[in-house]
N, C-alpha and C positions, 0 to 999 in steps of 0.2 A: 579186234583181231584175236586169234588163238595162238598162243606162244609156247615154244619149247626151247629150253636152253641145253646145249649139248656139245660134245666133242665129235661123236660119230666117227670114231677112228678104229676100224671102219664101221659103217652103218650095218647092223646085223638085224636078224628077224625080230629081236626084242624091240629095237628102235622102230621097226616097221609098225609094230602094234601101237606104239605111242602116236605115230603120225596118223595111223588109221583112226584112232580115237579122236585126235584133233580134227581130222578131216570130216568125221561125222558131225562134230560140234559146229565146225565151220559151215558145212552145207546146210545144217538145220538153222543156223542163225544168219546165213548169208554173209559170213565173214571169212577173211583170208587166214591161212595157216602160215605162220612165220617162224622160221627156225633161227634162233640166236646162236650162231655157230662160233665157237672159240677159234681164234686164228693166232698163229705165232707159237704159242705154247698152250698145252692142254690145261684143263682145270687142275690136274695133278702136277703142273709145273714142268712137264717134259716136252721135248720136241715131238711133233706129230709123225706117225708112221706114214700117213698119206697127207698130201698138202691140202690147203684150204679149198682150192678149185675142185679137186677130185671129190672131197667130202661134201662140198656144196652141191655138186652134180648128183651125188647119191641121194641127198635130201630131196632134191627136186624130182628125181625119178620115183622116190617113195611117196610122192603126193603133196609135198609142200608147195605153196604158192611163191614164197620168197625166202631168201636167206640173207640175214644181216650179220656181218662180221663183228665179233667182240675181240679186240686186240689191245695189247699194251698193259694188260693187267696181271697175267698169270706168271710172269717172271719177276714181278715186283711185289705182289701182295699174296697173303694167305687167303684161303676160302672165307674166313671170317670177314674179310674186307671186300672180296670180289663179289660175294653173294648180294650184299646190299646195293652195290653199284649196278650189277646186272638187273636186279629187280627194279630199281629206279629207272633204268634205261627202258625197260619193257613197259612200265606204267606210263612213262612220259610219251612213249610211242603209241599208246592207245591199246595195249594188250589188256583184255578184260578177262580172258580165261587162260589158265596155265595147265599144261598136261605133264604129268610125271608118273613114275612107277615106283611102287614100294611093296615090301613084304607084309607090312602091317596095315590095318584098316585106317581109313581117313579119320574116323572118329578118334582112334587112339593117337594118331599123329597130332590132331587138333588139341587133344587133351594135354599131351606132352609139351607141345610148342607153346601153349597158352601160359604154362608155368614159367617158361623162360622169358616170354614176352612181358608178363606181369613184373618180373624181377628186373627187366632191362638187361638180361644177360644173353648174349648171342655168340660169344667166343668160347665159352667154357662148357659146351654141351658134351657130356661124357661119351667117351669112345665106345662104351659097351652098349649104348642105346642102338637098337636096330634102325637102319635108314636115318642116321642122325643128320645127314645133310639135307634130307627132305624136311626133317623137323626144323632145321635152321631156316629153310626157305619159308615155311609157314610162319615162324616166329618173326622173321624180318619183314615179311609181308604185312603182318599186324603192326609192327613198329612204324613202317612207312605210311600207314594210314594217317598218322598224325600230320604228315607233311602234305600229302596229296588229297586227303579226304576221300580217297577211293583206294581199293585194293583189288588184286586179281582174285578171281574165283579159281580154286584149285580142283582139278579132276585127277584123282589118283587111280591108276589101274594096277592090277597085280603084275609083278615082275614076270615076264615071259620065261618059261622054263622048258627045256627039252630033256626028256627022260629024268625029270626031277631036278635038273641042274640049271642054275642061272647061267645065261650066256655071258661069257667074259671076253670083252674086246682084247684084253691083255693076252689071254690064252690064244686067241685067234692069231694075233700078231706073232706070238712066239712060235706057233706051229708053222706059219709061213716062213719065218726066218730059219727055223730048223730044217725046213724042206728046201733050202737053197732058193728061196723066193718063188717056189712053185706052190700053188694053193692046193693043199691036200684035200681029199674028200671029206675028212673029218671037220675041216674048217669051212669048206664050201657048203656043207649041209646046214651050217648056222647062218649062212648069208643069202640074201636074195640074189637072183641071177644078175641083176644089173650091177650090184656091188662087186661080184666076182669079175664081171666084164671090165668095169672101171679099174679095179685093182690090177688086173692083168695088163691093161693098156698102160697104166702108170709104171708098172714094173718094167715093161718093155722100153719105155722112155727113159728109164733110169732114175725116176723121181722117188722111188720107194727103196729102202726106208729113209725117212727124214733123219738127219743126223745133226749132232752138235758140231760147232767149230772147235774141234779138239785141240788143234794147234794153238789157237788163240787162248783157249781156256787153260791149257797146260802151261803156256808161257806166262800167263798172269800168276797162276798159283806157284810156279817155280821161282818167280822173280820179284813179286811184290813184297815190300817190307811188311812187318807186323802191323804198323800203323795204317798202311794202305789197305791191307787185307781187312783190318777191323773197320775200315770205312765202307766196305761192301755191305749192302743190306743183307740181313739174315745171317750174318757171320758173328757169332759171339766169341768171347776171348778163348774159350776152350777149343772151339773149332779152329781158330787161327793158330793156336799153339800146336794142335795135332797136324794141321796142314804144313806148318813150318818144319815140324819134326819128321814128316813123311816125305819131304823132298829128296831126290828129284822125281817128278811124276813123268810117266810115259803113257799110262793107260787110265781110262776113266774109273775102272774098278779100284785102282789104288787111291783115288780121291775119295771114293765111297768108303773105303776102309778107314781112312783118316777121320771122316765125319762120323762114322759109327763109333769110333773110339771116343769122340767128343760127346756122345750121347744123342746124336741126331738120328731120328727115325727116317724111313724112306721118303715121306712127303716133304719134310723139312730139308732133307739132303738134296732132293731134286730142285727145290726152290733156291737153296743156297748156291747150288751149281749153276742154275740158270741165271741167277743174279750175277755171279762171277763171270759167266760167259758174255753177258751183255754189259758188264761193268756198271751195274746199278748201284748207286751210292745210297747211303742212309738219308742223305739230304734230299735226294730225288724222291724216295718213298715218303719221307716226311712231308714234302711239298704236295705230293699227290693226295695223301690222306687229309692234309689241311684243307685243300681245295674242296674235297668232297664233304668235309665237316661243315664248311661255310654254306654248302647247299642243303645241309640238314640230312644227309644220307647216311653218315656214319653213326651207328648206335652209341649211346652215351658211355657204355662200359669200354668202348674201343677208341675213344678220342685220345689225342696226344696228351692232353692235360691229365686224363685219367691214368694213363700209363705212367706219367711222371709222378702223379700223386700216390700211386700204388708203390712205386719204388721208394718214395720218401717215407711212407707209412711203414713198410717192411723194415727199412733201415732204422727207423725210430724205435720200433718194437724190438728189433734185434739188439739194439744198444741197451735195452732194458732186460735182456735175457730171454725174450720170447723166441722160440724157434721160427725160422723163416716160413716153413710150411704152415704153421699155425697162424702166423701173421697174415699170410695170403688168404687163408680161410676167413679170418676176421674181416679183412677188407671187402671180400666178396659178399659178406653178410651185411655190409653197410656201415661198419665202424670207420669213422673218419679220423685223420691225423689231427692232433691238437693244434699244431702250427702249420702254416702254409709251407709248401716245399721251397727250398732254396733254388733259385735260378742262376745264382752266381756265388762262388766262394773261392777262397785262395788256398793254395797248397804250397808247402815248403819244398825246398830242393836240397839235394846233397851235391854241393859244388866244390871243386878244387879251386885253390886260390887263383890260378892262372886262367880259369874259365870265367871268373867274375868279370874281368875286363872286356870279355867278348860279348857280354849281354847288354841289351838296350831295351828301354820301355817299348812295348808294342810288338816285339818280335813274335812271330807265330810259333806255337808249340804243338807238336803232334803227339797225341795220346796213344799209348799201347800198353799191353799187359806182357811183361817179360816172361821168360821161361820158368821163373820161380813163382809166378803168379802175382808179382808186385805191379801195381798200377804205376806206370812210368811215363816220361815225356822225352821227346827228342826236339832239340832246337838247332836249326841250321844257322849258325852265326857266319859272318863273312869269312872268318879265318879258321873255323873248325865246326865239327858236329858235336853237340853236347847231349849226352844222355844221362838221365837221373831218375831214380824212383821218387815218387811224390810222398811228402809227409803230410798226413791228414789225420784228424780225429777218427776214431773207429766208425762213428755214425756216418760221417761224410764219405769215408772210404767205401763203406757198404753201399751207400746211396749211389756213388759214382760207378761202382762195379755193376750194380743192377741196371743202370742206364746204359752202360757199355754193352751189356748183354741183352738189352731190350730189342736189339736187331734193327731198329729203324730210327732211334732218337739220335740226331746229329749233335756232336759236342764240339765246341770251339775252345781253344786254350791259347793264352798269350802271356808273354812276360810282362810283369808289372814291377815297378821299383817302389819300395816302401822304405820307411825309416829304418826298419830292422833288416833290410836287404831285399834281394830279388825274390819274387814269388811267381807262381803260375796261377793265373786267374782262369777258372773253369766257368764257361758260359754255356747255359742250356737253352736251346731254342724253345720258345713258347708256341 
């Protein structure tokens, strides 16, 4: 089979060139052209402008033989994780040739991607590299050869441009929206006739544009506690703090403003918002990644144990006076921690005398970071709610904060009774 992975939102003349290339390969080899079309959320973690059925029809009109939906990934995982999963799916389906477009030559992409493949690094491809997502596809394709003993052959065509400009689906969507859902000539000139027709039919039906469930999203962000917000995948402590400070929300751009204050860029903001909209928990993402790990699909530098090991290494080096940024670089170069990471440790509490009688062994404790930045816990005893900052050595405090900010490592905490008094036991999922 000849494969293409895409959003096609909407399918424009640049996409037509991709399918034409795939069609030539397919006709020459006697194989079908199959589009692996994202469904639910786009590869950039946003709701689609046009729904799956409409985009699927566009792909078939453009010459594809079949369309396969890819769903359940892009509101849960970053591209670093979805790319290996999508490539594995295509290889397992029998895709032998893959078609994509890029501004740089295939030889240069192969050279760049081989460096990352040799190092086993697939998540830290620099943003300044041209067509870095195509580079990621090449590198992961090489990595998965270890599992399947076969890989897809890549066919890279130049990105189609009109008047020297790359066609942007985002700009097309914005033009249609600005024109009150009438397709202006400037947008229509970038689209094949069948895409224009399908879009017009979908607009008439009221199916365009696709939207978020803003009532549900806003309700969650306005009412969830800090600990519950922190349990949402891709929400770190800074994001939760800014969200709480930004309440009450009425509009999506207010949510974006809070995430920008927390240092989130556009892609991570879309992912965090989508995760909140679908109430995706860190445990859910953890389980998903673990399942793909067992199948040998997740690259070594992205495994759960590697994320935990990195946090432990950085915390260890920070306790010795090494800046965190330098410690991260050391870890990426292969420097290992001297001791294995802790997966369980105890923290002290600040309790008032009357709160002690309310505590019992095994009570659940919810972790959060308070408005002053202190890692704290909340315990719901039968007669009261108890909140307390945690008392931890600097190394363990740094380690715990890094895990909290890892965005998908679930943490469990419970009350334990020791000779010296009550403590909170932190448990890290392996």
